[in-house]
C-alpha positions in Angstrom: 15.6 -24.9 9.5 16.7 -28.5 9.7 18.2 -30.0 6.6 15.7 -32.8 6.5 13.0 -30.3 5.7 12.4 -30.1 1.9 13.7 -27.1 0.1 10.3 -26.0 -1.1 9.1 -25.9 2.5 12.0 -23.8 3.6 11.3 -21.4 0.7 7.6 -21.1 1.6 8.4 -20.3 5.2 11.2 -17.8 4.3 9.8 -16.1 1.2 6.0 -16.7 1.4 4.7 -17.0 5.0 7.2 -14.5 6.3 6.0 -11.9 3.7 2.3 -12.1 4.2 1.3 -8.4 3.7 1.5 -6.8 7.2 -0.8 -3.9 6.2 -3.1 -6.0 4.1 -2.1 -4.5 0.7 -4.3 -2.5 -1.5 -5.1 -5.7 -3.5 -6.3 -7.5 -0.4 -6.6 -10.5 -0.2 -4.4 -11.4 -3.2 -1.2 -11.8 -1.1 -2.8 -14.2 1.3 -4.2 -16.3 -1.4 -0.8 -16.4 -3.1 0.7 -17.9 0.1 -1.8 -20.7 0.2 -1.3 -21.3 -3.5 2.4 -22.0 -2.8 1.5 -24.3 0.0 -1.1 -26.2 -2.1 1.3 -26.4 -5.0 4.2 -27.6 -2.8 6.5 -25.2 -4.6 8.9 -22.3 -3.9 7.0 -18.9 -4.2 7.5 -16.4 -7.0 6.5 -12.8 -6.3 4.2 -12.5 -3.3 2.4 -9.2 -3.7 3.2 -7.7 -0.4 5.2 -4.7 0.8 6.5 -2.3 -1.9 4.7 -4.1 -4.8 2.4 -1.9 -6.9 1.0 -2.6 -10.3 1.3 -0.1 -13.2 -2.4 1.0 -12.8 -1.7 1.8 -9.1 1.2 3.9 -10.1 -0.9 5.8 -12.7 -3.5 6.5 -10.0 -0.7 8.1 -7.9 0.6 10.0 -10.9 -2.8 11.6 -11.4 -2.7 13.0 -7.8 0.9 14.1 -8.5 -0.4 16.2 -11.4 -2.9 17.9 -9.1 -0.1 18.8 -6.6 2.3 19.9 -9.3 -0.4 22.1 -10.9 -1.1 23.7 -7.5 2.6 24.3 -7.0 2.9 25.9 -10.5 0.1 28.4 -9.6 -2.3 27.0 -12.1 -6.1 27.2 -11.7 -7.8 24.0 -10.6 -9.6 23.8 -14.0 -6.3 23.2 -15.8 -5.3 19.8 -14.4 -9.0 18.9 -14.1 -9.4 19.1 -17.9 -6.4 17.0 -18.5 -7.4 14.3 -15.9 -10.9 14.2 -17.2 -9.5 13.4 -20.7 -6.5 11.2 -19.8 -6.7 10.2 -16.1 -6.4 6.6 -14.9 -9.8 6.8 -13.1 -13.1 8.4 -14.1 -13.5 10.6 -11.0 -15.1 14.0 -11.0 -11.7 15.7 -11.4 -13.2 19.2 -11.6 -14.6 18.6 -8.1 -11.4 17.0 -6.9 -9.2 19.8 -8.0 -11.6 22.5 -6.9 -11.9 21.0 -3.4 -8.1 20.4 -3.2 -7.4 24.1 -4.0 -10.0 25.1 -1.4 -8.5 22.7 1.2 -5.0 24.0 0.7 -6.2 27.6 1.0 -4.1 30.7 0.9 -0.6 30.1 -0.3 2.4 30.4 1.9 6.1 29.4 1.8 5.5 26.7 4.3 2.5 25.2 2.5 4.4 25.2 -0.8 7.4 23.4 0.7 5.2 20.8 2.4 3.3 20.1 -0.8 6.6 19.9 -2.7 8.0 17.5 -0.1 4.8 15.4 -0.2 4.9 15.3 -4.0 8.6 14.2 -3.9 7.7 11.3 -1.5 4.9 10.1 -3.7 7.1 10.2 -6.8 9.8 8.3 -5.0 7.3 5.5 -4.0 6.1 5.3 -7.6 9.6 5.0 -8.9 10.7 2.4 -6.4 7.6 0.1 -6.4 8.1 -3.3 -7.9 5.9 -5.6 -10.0 6.4 -8.4 -12.6 8.3 -6.9 -15.4 8.7 -3.6 -13.6 11.5 -3.8 -11.1 11.5 0.0 -10.4 12.5 0.8 -14.0 9.5 2.2 -15.8 7.8 5.0 -14.0 9.3 8.4 -13.0 12.6 7.6 -14.9 13.1 11.3 -15.5 12.8 12.1 -11.7 15.8 12.3 -9.5 14.3 11.3 -6.1 17.5 10.2 -4.4 20.8 8.3 -4.9 20.4 4.9 -6.5 21.0 2.0 -4.1 20.4 -1.7 -4.3 18.4 -3.7 -1.8 16.4 -6.9 -1.6 17.7 -10.2 -2.8 17.2 -13.6 -1.1 15.6 -13.3 2.3 14.8 -9.6 2.3 12.0 -9.4 -0.1 9.7 -12.1 -1.5 10.6 -11.1 -5.1 12.4 -14.2 -6.2 16.1 -13.6 -6.0 16.2 -10.3 -7.8 18.1 -7.3 -6.5 15.7 -4.4 -6.2 16.6 -0.8 -7.1 15.9 1.8 -4.4 16.4 5.5 -4.2 17.7 7.2 -1.1 15.6 10.4 -0.7 17.7 11.6 2.2 20.7 11.8 -0.1 19.0 14.4 -2.3 20.4 18.0 -1.7 17.0 19.3 -2.8 15.2 17.2 -0.1 17.7 18.3 2.5 17.1 22.0 1.7 13.3 21.5 1.8 13.2 19.7 5.1 15.7 22.1 6.6 13.5 25.1 5.6 10.3 23.4 6.8 11.9 22.9 10.2 13.0 26.6 10.3 9.5 27.8 9.4 7.5 25.4 11.6 9.9 25.4 14.6 9.5 21.7 14.9 11.6 19.3 12.8 9.3 16.3 13.6 5.8 17.9 13.3 5.6 17.4 9.5 7.4 14.1 9.2 5.3 11.8 7.0 5.9 8.3 5.6 3.9 7.0 2.7 3.7 3.7 0.9 1.9 3.3 -2.5 1.1 -0.4 -1.6 -0.9 0.4 1.5 -4.7 -0.1 1.2 -5.5 3.5 2.2 -2.5 5.1 0.6 -4.6 7.9 -1.0 -6.7 8.4 2.1 -3.4 9.1 3.9 -2.5 11.5 1.1 -5.9 13.2 1.6 -5.3 13.6 5.3 -1.7 14.9 4.6 -3.0 17.6 2.2 -5.8 18.6 4.6 -3.3 19.0 7.4 -1.1 21.2 5.2 -4.1 23.4 4.5 -5.2 23.5 8.1 -1.7 24.3 9.4 -1.6 21.3 11.8 -1.9 17.5 11.5 -5.4 16.0 11.7 -6.2 14.6 15.1 -8.5 11.9 13.7 -9.7 10.8 10.3 -13.2 12.0 11.1 -12.0 15.6 10.6 -11.1 15.0 7.0 -13.8 14.8 4.4 -13.2 12.7 1.3 -12.3 15.5 -1.1 -9.9 13.4 -3.3 -12.7 10.9 -4.1 -10.3 8.0 -3.5 -12.7 5.5 -1.9 -12.5 3.2 -5.0 -8.8 2.9 -4.5 -9.0 0.9 -1.3 -10.9 -2.3 -0.2 -14.4 -2.2 1.2 -13.5 -2.8 4.8 -16.8 -4.4 5.7 -16.3 -7.0 2.9 -12.6 -7.4 4.0 -13.6 -8.1 7.6 -16.2 -10.7 6.5 -13.7 -12.4 4.1 -11.0 -12.5 6.8 -13.2 -14.2 9.3 -14.2 -16.8 6.7 -10.6 -17.3 5.5 -9.2 -17.8 9.0 -12.0 -20.3 9.9 -11.3 -22.2 6.6 -7.6 -22.5 7.4 -8.3 -23.7 10.9 -10.8 -26.3 9.7 -8.5 -27.5 6.8 -5.4 -28.3 8.9 -7.7 -30.2 11.4 -9.4 -32.1 8.6 -12.8 -30.7 9.4 -15.3 -29.8 6.7 -16.6 -26.3 6.4 -18.8 -24.5 3.9 -18.9 -21.2 2.0 -17.4 -19.6 -1.0 -14.2 -18.5 0.8 -13.7 -21.9 2.3 -14.4 -23.7 -1.0 -11.8 -21.5 -2.7 -9.2 -22.1 0.1 -9.7 -25.8 0.1 -9.3 -25.9 -3.7 -6.1 -23.9 -3.6 -4.6 -26.1 -0.8 -5.5 -29.4 -2.4 -5.0 -32.8 -0.9 -3.7 -32.5 2.7 -0.3 -33.9 3.8 1.5 -33.6 7.1 3.8 -31.0 5.7 1.0 -28.9 4.3 -0.9 -29.1 7.5 2.1 -27.9 9.4 2.6 -25.0 7.0 -1.0 -23.9 7.2 -0.9 -24.0 11.0 2.3 -21.8 10.9 0.6 -19.4 8.4 -2.5 -19.2 10.5 -0.5 -18.4 13.6 1.4 -15.7 11.7 -1.8 -14.0 10.3 -3.5 -14.1 13.7 -0.7 -12.0 15.0 -1.1 -9.6 12.1 -4.7 -8.9 13.0 -3.5 -7.7 16.4 -0.7 -5.5 15.1 -2.7 -2.3 15.8 -1.7 -0.9 12.5 -3.4 -0.6 9.2 -4.1 -4.3 8.9 -6.1 -4.3 12.2 -8.2 -1.4 10.9 -8.7 -3.2 7.5 -10.1 -6.5 9.0 -11.7 -5.0 12.1 -12.7 -1.5 11.1 -13.9 0.9 13.8 -17.4 2.2 13.4 -16.3 5.7 12.4 -13.8 4.6 9.7 -14.3 5.9 6.2 -15.1 2.8 4.1 -13.5 2.0 0.8 -15.6 0.8 -2.1 -13.2 -1.6 -4.0 -14.9 -5.0 -3.9 -13.2 -7.8 -2.0 -13.4 -11.1 -4.0 
């Protein structure tokens, strides 16, 4: 960017607008509001809660599901983890029903199923360990778990996490993971059939876990989400998609009106105008740039598209959208 552009503007473009959550984030719309906060405040951004950012309570939610998988691997009855989670779990779900249904979904044990659940458990634990937040730069959770060799990533320009270097853990370097994936390929005859990527920050992270576990039990990946009932009771962990879609329409309209100096009404618009403050030529340019970026996001045909334009058959979340 040209040197005549103020430093704070360059920082907002590089570390705020460029890091608007491409999947929407499980705390939608927090990340998008943080972007306009930086524009309105004419300041360099701090941590934009986007990719790889997960709060401690989100990590504890994931750890509850890890306990379920670990208990199944150990050969315990479903009542055993259910009692513990009822007493100590992060969420007040019907854990007896969750565990009973999970055991039923997984069905009869086999070597392949055990390896697939173990691999899934390892991936979830790695995401818990590597997720960042204020005061938790991948250093608090799962410290007793070796999930892969320690590496460093991030820093200026790669993540919107100030100028911190972010610890990461290379799963592929783990000899245990290598043995598991190799044996899975031998047993299934297809090294790519059971490939699975998972991110704790995704809005429907636990819905994807639900589909993964259903697929393991069924012996084949689900063809569509309609096949998979909500046996993990995870609806409260992801945004209400109908509310998200309504909020998104109002937010985009508000930004479009604000940079053009046109009035608009409604709670979302009032909040956006308050955050953006008095208009200036530089702010208007930044808002136009941001609006162009997020309009592309809604067409990315990935999780973000399904969040703000959910298909009729999609299983809705129940977490309220402010």
